[in-house]
N, C-alpha and C positions, 0 to 999 in steps of 0.2 A: 484589332485589340485582343490581347491575350485573355485567357479564361481567368487567370489570377487577378487581372485588373478589373474585370467585370465583377467577380466575386467580392473584391475589396470595395468597389463602389456600391454594390448591393448591400453589403453589411453596413457601410457608412450611412446609407439612406435609412436602413432599419433603425440604426442607433439614433438618428435625428428624430425619427417618429416616436421612439420610446422615451425620450428625455422627459416628456411631460407626464408620463404615466406615474401612478402612485406606486409606492413600494410593494403594497399587497398585490397589485395587478402584475408587477414585474415578477414577483415570486411565483405567481400562478402561471405566468407565461414560461418561466424557467422550468417549472414542474412539468408542464405539458410538452415542452420541447425535449426534456429528458426522457419522458415516456416514449416519444416517437423514436428517439435514437435507440433506446433499449430494444424496442420491438424490431427495428431494422437489424440490429446486431444479432438478436435471437434468430431472425429469419435467415440471415446470412450463414450463421452457424448450422442451422437445420439444413439448409440447402447444401452446404459443404459436406456434411456427414451423409446426407441422402444420396449424394453423387456416387458414393462408393458401393451402393447396393448391398449393404450389410443386412443380415437377417436379424430382425428384432424379436424373435420368439424365444421362449424359454425351453423349447423342446430340444432333445438331443439330436445329433446328426442322423442317427439311425431312424428315429421317429420321423424326421423330415423326409428322409429317403423313402420310407414306406408310404408316407402321405403322397409324395410326388408320383411314385410308381403306381399307387392305387388310383390316382386321378387320371392316368393316361387312358385314352380311348383309341381303339383301332377301328377305323371305318374304311378300310382299304377295299376298293373295288377294282376288279380286273376288267378292263375293257376289251371287248373282242374286236378283232379287225374285220 
């Protein structure tokens, strides 16, 4: 059975359950479903933009370079043979 067939049957079964609901309950359900879709879309957009590793600071490039260089530590030890 194809995924589209399963999805179609699932949607049809939900519709048959929702037929007897009041209009107010249907509107509330629509509102909640809309909210879940919006959060999924926002999460997808956030994940997409975070994948590029962009820097989200308001500092200049020179300030960022100074901060990075200042945070470097050298703890190099020379081992004897």
